[in-house]
N, C-alpha and C positions, 0 to 999 in steps of 0.2 A: 204647761207641756202635757199632752195627752198621755205620754208614756209614764210620767210621774204620777198622774192621777190614777192610772191603772195599778201602780205599785205602792200607793201611799199607805196602805195598811200592811204591806209586806214587811216582815221582820225576821231576823235570824240571829244566831249567836256566832261569834267569831273570836279569834285570838289576836289581840292587839299588842304591839311593842312600840313604846314611845320613841326609843332609840336603840342603837345596837347593844347598849349595855343593860337595857331594861329586861326584866322578866316578862314573858308573855302573860297577859291577863284576859280573862273571858269578858267580852263586852256584848251588848245588844246592838245590832246594826239595823238601821232603818233609813228610809228616804226622807229628806227634808226638802226645802225649797231650793232646788237646783244643787243639792248637796247630799252627801252621805253622812249620817249622824251616828257617832259612836257613844254609847252610854254604858255606865256601870250598872250593877244589879239594883242600885237604888234609884235608877232613872236619871242620875246626874250626867249631863253631857260632858264627855271627856275630850272630844275633838269633832270638828266639822271639816269634811273633805269636799272640796269643790268638784262636782262631777266631771266638768270638762278637763280637769287636770289629772284625774285618776289614771294610773297606769297599772296594767297587770304585768308582773315580771316573770311569770312562768306559764306562758300560754300552753294550754292542752293538758296541764297537770293538775292533780288534786292533792291537798286542798289548794284552791286558787290563792295566790299571794298578790296583794295590791300595795301600791304606794300612792300618796297624795300628790306626787310630782317627781320629776326626774332627780332632784337633789335632796329629796326629803329623807329623813332618818326613820320616820314612822313606817310600820308595815302592818298589814291586816291579813290574816288567814281565814278563808271561808270555805267550808265544804258543802254548804247548802246549794244544791244545783239550781233550785228556783231563783235564789238570790243572785247566783253567778250569772244566770241567763238574763235576769232583769238588769243587772249592771251593764252587761254587754249590750243589750238592746238599747238602753238609754244612751250609752256612749256612742252607739252607731247613729242614733238620731241626731245627737249633738254634732257629731262629725259631719253629717250630711248638711246640717244647717250652717256650718262655718262658711265664710266667704272663700271662694276659690282664688287663692292668691296668685296662682299661675296666670290666669286670665287678666286679673287686675294689674299684675306686674307687666304683662305684655302691652296692655293699653297705655300704662304709664310710660313704658319705654318708648312707644311710638310717639307719644306726646312730647317727651323730653327731646327726642331726636329732631322732631319738627321745630320745637322751640329753639334748639341749638342753631338750626339753620336760619331762624328769623332774627334772633337777638344776639347771637354770638356767644363768646366764652366769658364775658364779664360777669353775668348774673348766674350762669349755670352751675359752676362748681359749688358755691355755697348752698344753693337750693337743692342740689343733688345730695350734698352731705346731710342736710336737714331732713330730706325725705328718707334717705337711707336710715338715719337714726330713728325716725318715727315708725318705720315698718319692720325693722329687724326685731325678731322675737328674742326673749331671754334665752330660750333653748338654743337658738342659733348663735347667740353670743357665747354661750358656754362651749359649743362645738368649736368656735373660732378660738376661744381661750385655750381649749385643750390642744388644738393644733399648734398654737404658739408655744405651749409647754413643751411639746415634742421638739420643736426647733431650738428652744432655749436650753433644754437639758443636753442637747448634743454638744453644747459649749460649757455647761456648768457641771455636768455629771448628773446621773439619774437621781431622783428624789430619794432621800434616806428613809428607810422603813424598818420597823421591828414591831413585834407584838406589843411590848410595853410602851415603846415610843409612840406608836400610832394611837394607842388608847390615851396616853398622856396628852397628845396633840389635840385629840377630840375634847378632852376635859378643858384644856387651855382655851380652845376656840369657843366652847360653850360659855365659859366664865367671862371672857372679854368681849364676845360678840353676841351672846345670847343665842336665840334660835334662828337668826338670820341665815339665809342660805349662802354661806361663804365656804370656800375650800382652801385649806392651808397645806402647803407642801414645804418640806425643808430640803434644801439643795446644798451640796458640798462646797461649791465654789462659784458664786454668781458675781462677786465683786460689788454687789449691791446689798444693802441691808434687807430691803423688801421690794419685790417687784409685783405690782398689781396688774392683772390682765383682765380682758373682757370676760364676762360671766362670773365675776366675783371670785376669781382664782388668784391666790397670793403665794408667791414663792419667797420663802424666808431663808436667808443665808444661815448656815449652821453656826457661824461665829456670833450671831445675835444671841444664841443660847450658850455656846461653849465659852465665850470670853467674858461672861458676866456672872456675878454671884446670885442675882435675883431675877425672877421672871418679869418684874416690872419694866426692865429695860426692853425686853422683847415686845411688851405691850406698847411701849412708847414708839418704837419703830413701826409697828403695825398700824397704830392709830395715825401716825404721821403720814403714812402712805394713803390711808383712807381719807384723811383730811385733804391731801393734795388733789385727790381724784373726786372730791365731793361735787365740784362744779365743772370738772373736765375729765369725764370718765375714760378709762383705757380704750374702750371701743371708739369713742369720738376721736381720740388721739390717732388711732389707727386709720380711720377713714379720712381724716383730714390730710394725712400723708399720702393717701392712695391717689392714683391717677383716675381719670374719668372712666377709662375702660375697666378698671378694677371695680369701681362702684357699680357700673352697669352690669358687670358679671355677677356681683353680689346680689343685686336686685333681682336678676332673672334666674340665678341658680342657687343662691344662698351660700355660695362658696367663694373663697379667696385662694388664688394660686399659691402653691408652696413657696415659690421664689419670693413673692411679695411678703409672705410671713417670715421667711428666713431673714430678709433684709431688715424687717421691722424688729425682729428679735435681736439682731446685732446692734441696732440703734439703741434699743432699750438698755442693753448691757454696757454701752459706752456713754450713756447720758450721765449728766452730773447728778449727784445725790439730791434728794428732796430738801428744800429749805424748811426750817422749823418755824411754825407759827405757834408761839408759846401760849397765847391767849386761847386760841381755838383748841389746842391740845389739852390745856388745863381743864376745860369744860368736859371734854371726853373722859378724862381720867376721873373727874369728880362724879360724873353721871354713873360711871362704872364702879365707883368706890375702890379705886386703885391709887396707891401712893405715887406721887410724882417725883419725889426727891431722888430715888435711885436712878431714874432716867436722866434727870437734870445733871447729876454728877457724872454719869456715863458720857454725856455730851461735853462737859467741861468740868474737870476734876476740881477746879477752884470754885466753881459755882458762880463766877462773876458774870458770865454771859447768859446764865439761865436762872436768874433770880426770880423771874415771874413764876416759874415752875416750883422753885423751892419755897418761896414765901406763900404761894397759893396752895401748897400741899396741906390738905385737911388732916393729914396723919403725921404731922411733924412731931407732935407731942403725945400721940396716942397710937395704939396698935391698929394697923389697917386690917380689914376683913381678909380672911384667907383667900389667896389668889388661886393657887393649886397646891396639892400635897407635896411635901419634900421628895417623896419617891417619884412622883410624876415629873418634877423638875429635873431630877437626876436622869430619868429616862429620856427627857428631851435633850439634855446636855450630851448624852452618849448615843443618841439614835444613829449618828453617822459612823459610829465605831463598830457597828454590828457587821 
């Protein structure tokens, strides 16, 4: 890219935060191959940010604050005007080179309508679903997931929040899910243990924390929801239920009507609880170094129906690695009391 060659020797300092709990640290910022490279003072690379994904979160203000994506926890502050201008120019060039989805969607829509008239409705629904699944961006899925949250919390109550509880929830998420971009919310009355929505948004009922003595139980319910949606993600479930008109609207506008989302939210809340696949769950627990016995006995106090989780627990006779601090666990158990 010409713009990158122009700035390949450009370098400045900035203040980088790895997450909201981290201290800001000075880093060297330079352009790489379609990325922004952050290094410490010893020239060790700390992070690579994809240029197409970088977002500025405070347009027009100094220092400029950037994030490597909409759901990222990292931030970077830069007050070097030359570097700010360079990032802006490179991103404008990248944006111009992106395909114009509006035209593509229009052509696709015309083709779909023509095909509908030729071969009827037998083939179209599944093809339309697969096409919708392939062209919908992660950012759009997050927006749809957030709209579903709005509809669901009208029925469950608003997500619980507190300073200590929010910090504890972040620690819990990082420990059990790593740095994957997932968002966890605790709701007061969902009648479901965990609800997974498009965009990697998960609503966890407060009883998952309040009614149990250890956080391993909450991990089990969260992993079980992830396991269920591994091959049948929440966005796919939503569009499979949608009518053809809803899919065409989504393809052309990127939006789903509020009424459609409301009906889907009601269906989610009345659906049966997820079945437990003990073999699959056991591997998730083992990979995350989390004990399985507490969850097994929460499902069945006798342990008779959950022997796979109990016998496969690698920490039956030794102490498991720390999941979260006791103070964080208490904050999670009381987050809805604030």
